[in-house]
C-alpha positions as CSV (number, residue, x, y, z in Angstrom):
1,M,88.7,98.1,123.3
2,L,90.2,97.2,120.0
3,F,86.8,97.6,118.4
4,D,86.7,101.2,119.8
5,F,90.1,101.9,118.2
6,F,89.1,100.5,114.9
7,Y,85.8,102.4,115.0
8,L,87.5,105.7,115.7
9,A,90.1,105.1,113.0
10,S,87.3,104.4,110.5
11,E,85.7,107.8,111.3
12,L,88.4,109.3,109.2
13,K,86.5,108.0,106.1
14,R,83.6,110.2,107.0
15,I,85.4,113.5,107.9
16,P,85.9,115.7,104.8
17,R,89.1,117.8,104.4
18,S,87.7,121.1,105.3
19,G,89.9,123.4,103.2
20,W,88.6,122.0,100.0
21,K,85.0,122.6,101.0
22,S,85.4,126.1,102.5
23,K,88.1,127.6,100.4
24,V,87.4,126.0,97.0
25,G,83.7,125.2,97.3
26,I,84.0,121.5,96.6
27,E,80.7,120.0,97.9
28,H,82.0,116.5,98.5
29,P,85.8,116.7,99.0
30,E,88.2,113.9,99.8
31,S,88.1,112.5,103.3
32,I,90.9,112.6,105.8
33,A,91.3,108.8,105.2
34,D,91.6,109.5,101.5
35,H,94.4,112.0,102.2
36,S,96.1,109.6,104.6
37,Y,96.1,106.8,102.1
38,G,97.6,109.0,99.4
39,T,100.2,110.2,101.9
40,A,101.1,106.6,102.9
41,V,101.6,105.5,99.3
42,I,103.9,108.4,98.5
43,A,105.7,107.9,101.8
44,M,106.2,104.2,101.0
45,V,107.8,104.8,97.6
46,L,110.0,107.8,98.7
47,S,111.1,106.0,101.9
48,D,112.2,103.0,99.9
49,M,114.0,105.2,97.3
50,H,115.9,106.9,100.1
51,N,116.6,103.7,102.2
52,L,114.7,105.1,105.2
53,D,112.7,103.0,107.7
54,T,109.7,102.3,105.6
55,G,107.8,100.5,108.2
56,K,108.1,103.4,110.6
57,I,107.1,106.0,108.0
58,L,104.1,104.0,107.0
59,K,102.9,103.8,110.6
60,M,103.6,107.6,110.9
61,A,101.6,108.3,107.7
62,L,98.7,106.3,109.0
63,L,98.9,107.9,112.4
64,H,99.6,111.5,111.4
65,D,96.0,112.6,111.1
66,L,94.4,110.0,113.4
67,A,93.6,112.6,116.1
68,E,91.2,114.2,113.6
69,S,88.9,111.3,114.1
70,I,87.9,113.1,117.3
71,T,88.9,116.7,116.7
72,G,87.8,117.1,113.1
73,D,89.9,118.8,110.4
74,F,91.1,122.2,111.5
75,M,92.2,124.8,109.0
76,P,95.3,126.8,110.1
77,E,93.3,130.0,110.5
78,E,90.8,128.3,112.9
79,I,93.2,127.4,115.7
80,S,96.7,128.4,116.8
81,K,99.5,125.8,116.4
82,E,99.9,125.6,120.2
83,N,96.2,125.0,120.8
84,K,96.0,122.5,117.9
85,K,98.9,120.5,119.5
86,V,97.2,120.4,122.9
87,V,93.8,119.3,121.4
88,E,95.4,116.7,119.2
89,D,97.6,115.4,122.0
90,D,94.6,114.9,124.1
91,A,92.7,113.1,121.3
92,M,95.7,110.8,120.6
93,K,95.9,109.8,124.2
94,E,92.2,109.0,124.1
95,I,92.5,107.0,120.9
96,L,95.7,105.1,121.8
97,A,94.3,104.2,125.2
98,K,92.1,101.8,123.4
99,L,95.1,99.7,122.3
100,P,97.4,97.3,124.3
101,E,99.9,99.4,126.2
102,N,103.0,98.3,124.4
103,I,101.4,99.1,121.0
104,A,100.0,102.3,122.2
105,H,103.4,103.4,123.5
106,Q,105.1,102.6,120.2
107,Y,102.4,104.5,118.2
108,N,102.6,107.4,120.6
109,N,106.3,107.6,120.1
110,I,106.0,107.5,116.4
111,W,103.3,110.2,116.4
112,H,105.3,112.4,118.6
113,E,108.4,111.9,116.4
114,Y,106.2,113.1,113.5
115,M,105.0,116.1,115.5
116,R,108.6,117.1,116.5
117,A,109.8,116.5,112.9
118,N,113.2,115.6,114.2
119,T,114.1,112.6,112.1
120,K,114.5,112.0,108.4
121,E,111.3,110.0,108.2
122,A,109.3,112.7,110.1
123,T,110.8,115.5,108.0
124,L,110.0,113.7,104.8
125,L,106.5,112.9,105.9
126,H,105.7,116.5,106.7
127,E,106.8,117.4,103.1
128,I,104.8,114.5,101.7
129,D,101.7,115.7,103.6
130,K,101.9,119.0,101.7
131,F,102.9,117.4,98.5
132,E,99.9,115.1,98.5
133,M,97.7,118.2,99.0
134,A,99.2,119.7,95.8
135,I,98.5,116.5,93.9
136,Q,94.9,116.6,95.1
137,A,94.6,120.3,94.0
138,M,95.7,119.2,90.6
139,K,93.1,116.5,90.5
140,Y,90.4,119.0,91.5
141,S,91.7,121.4,88.8
142,S,91.3,118.6,86.2
143,E,87.7,118.3,87.4
144,G,87.1,122.0,86.6
145,F,87.3,123.6,90.0
146,S,88.8,127.1,90.3
147,N,92.5,127.2,89.4
148,E,92.8,130.5,91.2
149,K,91.6,129.0,94.5
150,L,93.5,125.7,94.0
151,G,96.7,127.6,93.2
152,T,96.9,128.7,96.8
153,F,97.1,125.1,97.9
154,I,99.9,124.4,95.4
155,E,101.8,127.5,96.5
156,S,101.4,126.5,100.1
157,A,102.9,123.1,99.4
158,K,105.8,124.8,97.5
159,K,106.6,126.8,100.7
160,E,106.8,123.7,102.8
161,V,108.5,121.2,100.5
162,K,112.3,121.3,100.7
163,S,113.2,118.0,98.9
164,K,114.6,118.7,95.5
165,E,112.8,115.6,94.2
166,L,109.4,116.8,95.3
167,M,110.0,120.4,94.3
168,D,111.0,119.3,90.8
169,I,107.6,117.5,90.6
170,L,105.7,120.5,92.0
171,D,107.5,122.9,89.6
172,A,106.6,120.7,86.7
173,L,102.9,120.9,87.6
174,S,101.0,123.3,85.5
175,Y,97.4,124.2,86.0
176,K,95.4,126.3,83.6
């Protein structure tokens, strides 16, 4: 059963982030695993800077898109928030069922904490999720992709990010 969990988790390396492909026209965009890694690194640093529970936020960052190993990467206009939650809940149950019960229970609690965004770690990780997207947009901009199309990703991040620290970084980003 552990092999099945690890196999599903590794599927994230093969699933492209769909928004980059369909909205910007990037033929080979980053994978969900690429995004999760970047999110985890940012979360580690910011959690340590703010004296939060870094172990928990790292687990949360690694789990936050794990359901997409089964569901794929939905864009907001493809599915309602309510339907996405149901589909992802079902996928996470299937994925976590492959782990020992005590670990599955712990990971399920952390994932639901993220989904509810009712703790400092979860709130910060939601902002980091969008912030990481803006960083990736800047990377694609430096590679010559459409600034007009990429600007919508940065503006989307700016609407979600509340942390002054992250907003200062986003505000300093300039793309031409």
